[in-house]
VMD Tcl script that builds the backbone (N, CA, C; Angstrom):
set m [mol new atoms 363]
animate dup $m
set s [atomselect $m all]
$s set {name element resname resid chain x y z} {
  {N N MET 1 A 18.437 -76.589 -39.528}
  {CA C MET 1 A 17.546 -75.782 -40.338}
  {C C MET 1 A 17.577 -74.335 -39.837}
  {N N CYS 2 A 17.287 -73.462 -40.755}
  {CA C CYS 2 A 17.079 -72.064 -40.399}
  {C C CYS 2 A 15.990 -71.524 -41.310}
  {N N TRP 3 A 15.439 -70.384 -40.918}
  {CA C TRP 3 A 14.487 -69.675 -41.774}
  {C C TRP 3 A 15.264 -68.610 -42.518}
  {N N PHE 4 A 15.160 -68.631 -43.833}
  {CA C PHE 4 A 15.845 -67.685 -44.707}
  {C C PHE 4 A 14.785 -66.719 -45.207}
  {N N VAL 5 A 14.930 -65.450 -44.846}
  {CA C VAL 5 A 13.882 -64.462 -45.116}
  {C C VAL 5 A 14.414 -63.378 -46.051}
  {N N THR 6 A 13.673 -63.176 -47.135}
  {CA C THR 6 A 13.954 -62.103 -48.094}
  {C C THR 6 A 12.668 -61.292 -48.248}
  {N N THR 7 A 12.710 -60.280 -49.097}
  {CA C THR 7 A 11.500 -59.485 -49.311}
  {C C THR 7 A 11.150 -59.412 -50.790}
  {N N HIS 8 A 9.840 -59.388 -51.035}
  {CA C HIS 8 A 9.324 -59.140 -52.379}
  {C C HIS 8 A 9.553 -57.665 -52.710}
  {N N PRO 9 A 9.487 -57.283 -53.984}
  {CA C PRO 9 A 9.681 -55.874 -54.342}
  {C C PRO 9 A 8.746 -54.916 -53.597}
  {N N ASP 10 A 7.552 -55.389 -53.229}
  {CA C ASP 10 A 6.619 -54.514 -52.514}
  {C C ASP 10 A 6.839 -54.519 -50.997}
  {N N GLY 11 A 7.890 -55.218 -50.544}
  {CA C GLY 11 A 8.237 -55.221 -49.125}
  {C C GLY 11 A 7.696 -56.389 -48.326}
  {N N ARG 12 A 6.808 -57.195 -48.918}
  {CA C ARG 12 A 6.285 -58.356 -48.193}
  {C C ARG 12 A 7.409 -59.354 -47.925}
  {N N PRO 13 A 7.445 -59.922 -46.720}
  {CA C PRO 13 A 8.485 -60.909 -46.427}
  {C C PRO 13 A 8.205 -62.244 -47.109}
  {N N HIS 14 A 9.270 -62.946 -47.395}
  {CA C HIS 14 A 9.211 -64.296 -47.954}
  {C C HIS 14 A 10.148 -65.145 -47.091}
  {N N ALA 15 A 9.590 -66.041 -46.293}
  {CA C ALA 15 A 10.370 -66.857 -45.360}
  {C C ALA 15 A 10.257 -68.325 -45.737}
  {N N VAL 16 A 11.418 -68.996 -45.830}
  {CA C VAL 16 A 11.432 -70.422 -46.156}
  {C C VAL 16 A 12.451 -71.140 -45.268}
  {N N PRO 17 A 12.121 -72.359 -44.829}
  {CA C PRO 17 A 13.098 -73.146 -44.078}
  {C C PRO 17 A 14.114 -73.751 -45.048}
  {N N VAL 18 A 15.379 -73.707 -44.671}
  {CA C VAL 18 A 16.444 -74.215 -45.547}
  {C C VAL 18 A 17.519 -74.933 -44.730}
  {N N TRP 19 A 18.216 -75.824 -45.409}
  {CA C TRP 19 A 19.457 -76.360 -44.865}
  {C C TRP 19 A 20.513 -75.279 -45.058}
  {N N PHE 20 A 21.468 -75.216 -44.151}
  {CA C PHE 20 A 22.537 -74.229 -44.280}
  {C C PHE 20 A 23.813 -74.813 -43.704}
  {N N PHE 21 A 24.924 -74.190 -44.060}
  {CA C PHE 21 A 26.213 -74.630 -43.536}
  {C C PHE 21 A 27.095 -73.416 -43.326}
  {N N TRP 22 A 27.664 -73.291 -42.109}
  {CA C TRP 22 A 28.588 -72.199 -41.824}
  {C C TRP 22 A 29.950 -72.537 -42.394}
  {N N HIS 23 A 30.544 -71.598 -43.143}
  {CA C HIS 23 A 31.866 -71.795 -43.716}
  {C C HIS 23 A 32.533 -70.437 -43.880}
  {N N ASP 24 A 33.677 -70.276 -43.273}
  {CA C ASP 24 A 34.434 -69.014 -43.364}
  {C C ASP 24 A 33.610 -67.803 -42.946}
  {N N GLY 25 A 32.821 -67.945 -41.875}
  {CA C GLY 25 A 32.052 -66.827 -41.342}
  {C C GLY 25 A 30.798 -66.473 -42.110}
  {N N ARG 26 A 30.431 -67.333 -43.049}
  {CA C ARG 26 A 29.224 -67.091 -43.849}
  {C C ARG 26 A 28.347 -68.332 -43.824}
  {N N ALA 27 A 27.074 -68.113 -44.062}
  {CA C ALA 27 A 26.142 -69.233 -44.171}
  {C C ALA 27 A 25.907 -69.519 -45.645}
  {N N LEU 28 A 26.015 -70.782 -46.008}
  {CA C LEU 28 A 25.771 -71.196 -47.389}
  {C C LEU 28 A 24.460 -71.949 -47.450}
  {N N VAL 29 A 23.654 -71.586 -48.422}
  {CA C VAL 29 A 22.357 -72.215 -48.665}
  {C C VAL 29 A 22.347 -72.636 -50.127}
  {N N PHE 30 A 21.971 -73.874 -50.391}
  {CA C PHE 30 A 21.877 -74.339 -51.773}
  {C C PHE 30 A 20.411 -74.327 -52.184}
  {N N SER 31 A 20.138 -73.821 -53.373}
  {CA C SER 31 A 18.760 -73.607 -53.810}
  {C C SER 31 A 18.578 -74.016 -55.263}
  {N N ARG 32 A 17.334 -74.257 -55.616}
  {CA C ARG 32 A 17.002 -74.400 -57.035}
  {C C ARG 32 A 17.188 -73.022 -57.675}
  {N N PRO 33 A 17.644 -72.976 -58.906}
  {CA C PRO 33 A 17.920 -71.677 -59.526}
  {C C PRO 33 A 16.680 -70.819 -59.755}
  {N N ASP 34 A 15.501 -71.442 -59.837}
  {CA C ASP 34 A 14.276 -70.690 -60.107}
  {C C ASP 34 A 13.494 -70.347 -58.837}
  {N N ALA 35 A 14.096 -70.531 -57.672}
  {CA C ALA 35 A 13.411 -70.253 -56.396}
  {C C ALA 35 A 13.226 -68.745 -56.192}
  {N N VAL 36 A 12.160 -68.398 -55.511}
  {CA C VAL 36 A 11.861 -66.995 -55.215}
  {C C VAL 36 A 13.006 -66.344 -54.446}
  {N N LYS 37 A 13.569 -67.058 -53.482}
  {CA C LYS 37 A 14.658 -66.467 -52.694}
  {C C LYS 37 A 15.855 -66.110 -53.570}
  {N N VAL 38 A 16.128 -66.901 -54.596}
  {CA C VAL 38 A 17.227 -66.603 -55.525}
  {C C VAL 38 A 16.917 -65.319 -56.288}
  {N N GLU 39 A 15.704 -65.205 -56.772}
  {CA C GLU 39 A 15.281 -63.979 -57.465}
  {C C GLU 39 A 15.445 -62.769 -56.554}
  {N N HIS 40 A 15.021 -62.900 -55.298}
  {CA C HIS 40 A 15.120 -61.789 -54.347}
  {C C HIS 40 A 16.576 -61.407 -54.079}
  {N N VAL 41 A 17.437 -62.416 -53.875}
  {CA C VAL 41 A 18.848 -62.132 -53.616}
  {C C VAL 41 A 19.478 -61.447 -54.829}
  {N N ARG 42 A 19.164 -61.931 -56.021}
  {CA C ARG 42 A 19.707 -61.295 -57.236}
  {C C ARG 42 A 19.285 -59.825 -57.319}
  {N N ARG 43 A 18.085 -59.510 -56.832}
  {CA C ARG 43 A 17.565 -58.143 -56.850}
  {C C ARG 43 A 18.188 -57.288 -55.749}
  {N N GLY 44 A 18.868 -57.901 -54.787}
  {CA C GLY 44 A 19.495 -57.140 -53.706}
  {C C GLY 44 A 18.660 -57.047 -52.451}
  {N N SER 45 A 17.695 -57.948 -52.300}
  {CA C SER 45 A 16.846 -57.945 -51.105}
  {C C SER 45 A 17.689 -58.055 -49.839}
  {N N PRO 46 A 17.286 -57.335 -48.780}
  {CA C PRO 46 A 17.909 -57.591 -47.489}
  {C C PRO 46 A 17.572 -59.025 -47.072}
  {N N VAL 47 A 18.419 -59.615 -46.245}
  {CA C VAL 47 A 18.225 -61.004 -45.832}
  {C C VAL 47 A 18.286 -61.096 -44.318}
  {N N LEU 48 A 17.409 -61.916 -43.776}
  {CA C LEU 48 A 17.381 -62.231 -42.361}
  {C C LEU 48 A 17.444 -63.749 -42.246}
  {N N VAL 49 A 18.296 -64.239 -41.369}
  {CA C VAL 49 A 18.400 -65.674 -41.106}
  {C C VAL 49 A 18.040 -65.891 -39.649}
  {N N HIS 50 A 17.037 -66.714 -39.419}
  {CA C HIS 50 A 16.550 -66.996 -38.070}
  {C C HIS 50 A 16.828 -68.462 -37.774}
  {N N LEU 51 A 17.727 -68.689 -36.828}
  {CA C LEU 51 A 18.056 -70.063 -36.455}
  {C C LEU 51 A 16.947 -70.645 -35.596}
  {N N GLU 52 A 16.865 -71.964 -35.576}
  {CA C GLU 52 A 15.867 -72.601 -34.720}
  {C C GLU 52 A 16.082 -72.125 -33.294}
  {N N SER 53 A 15.003 -71.970 -32.553}
  {CA C SER 53 A 15.084 -71.284 -31.262}
  {C C SER 53 A 15.096 -72.212 -30.055}
  {N N GLY 54 A 15.437 -73.450 -30.221}
  {CA C GLY 54 A 15.509 -74.349 -29.077}
  {C C GLY 54 A 14.144 -74.881 -28.702}
  {N N ARG 55 A 14.150 -75.824 -27.849}
  {CA C ARG 55 A 12.938 -76.545 -27.464}
  {C C ARG 55 A 11.839 -75.643 -26.905}
  {N N PHE 56 A 12.228 -74.642 -26.125}
  {CA C PHE 56 A 11.228 -73.792 -25.473}
  {C C PHE 56 A 11.210 -72.365 -26.026}
  {N N GLY 57 A 11.871 -72.132 -27.161}
  {CA C GLY 57 A 11.860 -70.810 -27.775}
  {C C GLY 57 A 12.674 -69.776 -27.040}
  {N N ASN 58 A 13.601 -70.226 -26.209}
  {CA C ASN 58 A 14.371 -69.269 -25.419}
  {C C ASN 58 A 15.839 -69.182 -25.840}
  {N N ASP 59 A 16.199 -69.806 -26.935}
  {CA C ASP 59 A 17.556 -69.710 -27.480}
  {C C ASP 59 A 17.450 -69.101 -28.878}
  {N N VAL 60 A 17.161 -67.825 -28.937}
  {CA C VAL 60 A 16.875 -67.168 -30.202}
  {C C VAL 60 A 18.144 -66.531 -30.776}
  {N N VAL 61 A 18.390 -66.789 -32.054}
  {CA C VAL 61 A 19.482 -66.156 -32.789}
  {C C VAL 61 A 18.919 -65.697 -34.129}
  {N N VAL 62 A 19.005 -64.399 -34.364}
  {CA C VAL 62 A 18.538 -63.807 -35.610}
  {C C VAL 62 A 19.685 -62.987 -36.184}
  {N N LEU 63 A 20.009 -63.252 -37.442}
  {CA C LEU 63 A 21.089 -62.551 -38.119}
  {C C LEU 63 A 20.523 -61.768 -39.297}
  {N N THR 64 A 20.974 -60.550 -39.479}
  {CA C THR 64 A 20.623 -59.792 -40.667}
  {C C THR 64 A 21.910 -59.530 -41.436}
  {N N GLY 65 A 21.763 -59.387 -42.740}
  {CA C GLY 65 A 22.947 -59.153 -43.544}
  {C C GLY 65 A 22.623 -59.114 -45.018}
  {N N THR 66 A 23.621 -59.456 -45.813}
  {CA C THR 66 A 23.482 -59.438 -47.256}
  {C C THR 66 A 23.769 -60.829 -47.805}
  {N N ALA 67 A 23.306 -61.050 -49.016}
  {CA C ALA 67 A 23.552 -62.335 -49.665}
  {C C ALA 67 A 23.847 -62.107 -51.138}
  {N N GLN 68 A 24.630 -63.007 -51.677}
  {CA C GLN 68 A 24.939 -62.999 -53.101}
  {C C GLN 68 A 24.810 -64.417 -53.626}
  {N N ILE 69 A 24.572 -64.526 -54.909}
  {CA C ILE 69 A 24.570 -65.816 -55.579}
  {C C ILE 69 A 26.005 -66.095 -56.015}
  {N N SER 70 A 26.521 -67.252 -55.639}
  {CA C SER 70 A 27.883 -67.618 -56.024}
  {C C SER 70 A 27.959 -67.857 -57.525}
  {N N SER 71 A 29.093 -67.567 -58.099}
  {CA C SER 71 A 29.301 -67.853 -59.521}
  {C C SER 71 A 29.652 -69.322 -59.740}
  {N N ARG 72 A 29.927 -70.039 -58.644}
  {CA C ARG 72 A 30.244 -71.469 -58.739}
  {C C ARG 72 A 28.995 -72.291 -58.458}
  {N N SER 73 A 28.970 -73.500 -58.944}
  {CA C SER 73 A 27.837 -74.388 -58.710}
  {C C SER 73 A 27.919 -74.969 -57.297}
  {N N ALA 74 A 26.812 -75.498 -56.825}
  {CA C ALA 74 A 26.793 -76.149 -55.515}
  {C C ALA 74 A 27.801 -77.291 -55.463}
  {N N ALA 75 A 27.904 -78.077 -56.539}
  {CA C ALA 75 A 28.854 -79.196 -56.577}
  {C C ALA 75 A 30.290 -78.711 -56.402}
  {N N GLU 76 A 30.610 -77.551 -56.972}
  {CA C GLU 76 A 31.957 -76.989 -56.807}
  {C C GLU 76 A 32.174 -76.485 -55.384}
  {N N VAL 77 A 31.208 -75.761 -54.859}
  {CA C VAL 77 A 31.336 -75.159 -53.530}
  {C C VAL 77 A 31.423 -76.232 -52.449}
  {N N ILE 78 A 30.617 -77.258 -52.565}
  {CA C ILE 78 A 30.530 -78.257 -51.496}
  {C C ILE 78 A 31.805 -79.078 -51.345}
  {N N THR 79 A 32.667 -79.072 -52.353}
  {CA C THR 79 A 33.927 -79.826 -52.236}
  {C C THR 79 A 34.783 -79.311 -51.080}
  {N N GLU 80 A 34.595 -78.055 -50.691}
  {CA C GLU 80 A 35.381 -77.453 -49.608}
  {C C GLU 80 A 35.017 -78.013 -48.236}
  {N N PHE 81 A 33.824 -78.566 -48.080}
  {CA C PHE 81 A 33.376 -79.043 -46.762}
  {C C PHE 81 A 32.418 -80.232 -46.877}
  {N N ARG 82 A 32.560 -81.019 -47.912}
  {CA C ARG 82 A 31.624 -82.107 -48.199}
  {C C ARG 82 A 31.417 -83.049 -47.008}
  {N N ASP 83 A 32.505 -83.533 -46.411}
  {CA C ASP 83 A 32.378 -84.497 -45.314}
  {C C ASP 83 A 31.594 -83.916 -44.138}
  {N N ALA 84 A 31.887 -82.679 -43.778}
  {CA C ALA 84 A 31.185 -82.047 -42.657}
  {C C ALA 84 A 29.716 -81.804 -42.990}
  {N N TYR 85 A 29.434 -81.388 -44.210}
  {CA C TYR 85 A 28.046 -81.157 -44.632}
  {C C TYR 85 A 27.271 -82.470 -44.633}
  {N N GLU 86 A 27.892 -83.503 -45.186}
  {CA C GLU 86 A 27.237 -84.806 -45.257}
  {C C GLU 86 A 26.987 -85.355 -43.853}
  {N N SER 87 A 27.914 -85.108 -42.940}
  {CA C SER 87 A 27.741 -85.541 -41.555}
  {C C SER 87 A 26.593 -84.782 -40.881}
  {N N LYS 88 A 26.552 -83.466 -41.084}
  {CA C LYS 88 A 25.497 -82.643 -40.474}
  {C C LYS 88 A 24.111 -83.084 -40.944}
  {N N TYR 89 A 23.972 -83.383 -42.226}
  {CA C TYR 89 A 22.665 -83.685 -42.799}
  {C C TYR 89 A 22.477 -85.158 -43.175}
  {N N ALA 90 A 23.275 -86.051 -42.600}
  {CA C ALA 90 A 23.218 -87.468 -42.969}
  {C C ALA 90 A 21.804 -88.037 -42.864}
  {N N GLU 91 A 21.147 -87.798 -41.756}
  {CA C GLU 91 A 19.791 -88.321 -41.565}
  {C C GLU 91 A 18.810 -87.688 -42.549}
  {N N ALA 92 A 18.937 -86.404 -42.774}
  {CA C ALA 92 A 18.041 -85.706 -43.698}
  {C C ALA 92 A 18.285 -86.162 -45.139}
  {N N ILE 93 A 19.544 -86.382 -45.505}
  {CA C ILE 93 A 19.869 -86.852 -46.851}
  {C C ILE 93 A 19.256 -88.230 -47.078}
  {N N THR 94 A 19.384 -89.095 -46.092}
  {CA C THR 94 A 18.778 -90.429 -46.190}
  {C C THR 94 A 17.272 -90.312 -46.325}
  {N N ASP 95 A 16.657 -89.472 -45.507}
  {CA C ASP 95 A 15.210 -89.280 -45.547}
  {C C ASP 95 A 14.763 -88.691 -46.887}
  {N N TYR 96 A 15.594 -87.843 -47.458}
  {CA C TYR 96 A 15.278 -87.212 -48.749}
  {C C TYR 96 A 15.276 -88.243 -49.876}
  {N N GLY 97 A 16.042 -89.320 -49.681}
  {CA C GLY 97 A 16.061 -90.404 -50.664}
  {C C GLY 97 A 16.919 -90.138 -51.883}
  {N N MET 98 A 17.854 -89.203 -51.759}
  {CA C MET 98 A 18.758 -88.883 -52.867}
  {C C MET 98 A 20.173 -88.772 -52.322}
  {N N SER 99 A 21.146 -89.037 -53.165}
  {CA C SER 99 A 22.538 -88.849 -52.764}
  {C C SER 99 A 22.836 -87.353 -52.667}
  {N N LEU 100 A 23.917 -87.033 -51.973}
  {CA C LEU 100 A 24.314 -85.630 -51.887}
  {C C LEU 100 A 24.649 -85.071 -53.271}
  {N N ASP 101 A 25.219 -85.895 -54.134}
  {CA C ASP 101 A 25.507 -85.436 -55.497}
  {C C ASP 101 A 24.228 -85.073 -56.244}
  {N N ALA 102 A 23.190 -85.897 -56.103}
  {CA C ALA 102 A 21.909 -85.612 -56.758}
  {C C ALA 102 A 21.260 -84.365 -56.162}
  {N N ILE 103 A 21.358 -84.214 -54.867}
  {CA C ILE 103 A 20.809 -83.020 -54.206}
  {C C ILE 103 A 21.551 -81.777 -54.689}
  {N N SER 104 A 22.881 -81.876 -54.787}
  {CA C SER 104 A 23.688 -80.735 -55.260}
  {C C SER 104 A 23.371 -80.373 -56.702}
  {N N GLU 105 A 22.978 -81.357 -57.475}
  {CA C GLU 105 A 22.600 -81.078 -58.855}
  {C C GLU 105 A 21.242 -80.377 -58.927}
  {N N MET 106 A 20.300 -80.820 -58.081}
  {CA C MET 106 A 18.961 -80.222 -58.076}
  {C C MET 106 A 18.972 -78.819 -57.452}
  {N N PHE 107 A 19.681 -78.683 -56.326}
  {CA C PHE 107 A 19.787 -77.407 -55.615}
  {C C PHE 107 A 21.167 -76.823 -55.938}
  {N N ASN 108 A 21.363 -76.474 -57.195}
  {CA C ASN 108 A 22.697 -76.178 -57.713}
  {C C ASN 108 A 23.129 -74.722 -57.598}
  {N N THR 109 A 22.299 -73.885 -56.987}
  {CA C THR 109 A 22.608 -72.461 -56.894}
  {C C THR 109 A 22.973 -72.091 -55.459}
  {N N PRO 110 A 24.262 -71.845 -55.205}
  {CA C PRO 110 A 24.668 -71.477 -53.846}
  {C C PRO 110 A 24.370 -70.007 -53.541}
  {N N ILE 111 A 23.750 -69.801 -52.402}
  {CA C ILE 111 A 23.540 -68.454 -51.873}
  {C C ILE 111 A 24.516 -68.286 -50.720}
  {N N VAL 112 A 25.280 -67.206 -50.743}
  {CA C VAL 112 A 26.263 -66.937 -49.701}
  {C C VAL 112 A 25.748 -65.762 -48.867}
  {N N PHE 113 A 25.412 -66.053 -47.609}
  {CA C PHE 113 A 24.878 -65.041 -46.697}
  {C C PHE 113 A 26.003 -64.545 -45.794}
  {N N THR 114 A 26.183 -63.236 -45.767}
  {CA C THR 114 A 27.185 -62.615 -44.893}
  {C C THR 114 A 26.460 -61.873 -43.777}
  {N N PRO 115 A 26.565 -62.376 -42.536}
  {CA C PRO 115 A 25.884 -61.692 -41.433}
  {C C PRO 115 A 26.548 -60.364 -41.110}
  {N N GLU 116 A 25.714 -59.380 -40.782}
  {CA C GLU 116 A 26.208 -58.057 -40.426}
  {C C GLU 116 A 25.751 -57.639 -39.028}
  {N N ARG 117 A 24.656 -58.231 -38.580}
  {CA C ARG 117 A 24.106 -57.874 -37.263}
  {C C ARG 117 A 23.521 -59.119 -36.614}
  {N N LEU 118 A 23.720 -59.247 -35.335}
  {CA C LEU 118 A 23.254 -60.388 -34.565}
  {C C LEU 118 A 22.315 -59.913 -33.459}
  {N N MET 119 A 21.182 -60.569 -33.353}
  {CA C MET 119 A 20.277 -60.376 -32.220}
  {C C MET 119 A 20.102 -61.742 -31.575}
  {N N ALA 120 A 20.243 -61.809 -30.273}
  {CA C ALA 120 A 20.107 -63.091 -29.565}
  {C C ALA 120 A 19.551 -62.860 -28.175}
  {N N TRP 121 A 18.796 -63.844 -27.716}
  {CA C TRP 121 A 18.308 -63.826 -26.344}
  {C C TRP 121 A 17.916 -65.217 -25.940}
}
mol reanalyze $m
mol bondsrecalc $m
mol representation Tube
mol addrep $m
């Protein structure tokens, strides 16, 4: 999991926990098409991705960068790394109670995050 942070037009932050997958130097997040984060990304909001910080909060990784909405569907994008994604989230997929295909249909809008700056400690 990571926290995906965008901003409202008035500058207020909007932070949501999301599943993500690193692929070709970018983080991919699948979302419902009507989600606030999708609206923000379409508007050009800056994006911050905050990875989980470890058991004691001392393994912090924060990335800032840009994001775009892919023109391809989640089902199309996930074919490039399906086995690895399914392996990473196997327990969560089972807990969610839906197949990966059903999840890809519901969260069918891929957001592609390109990191530009890294802060870590």
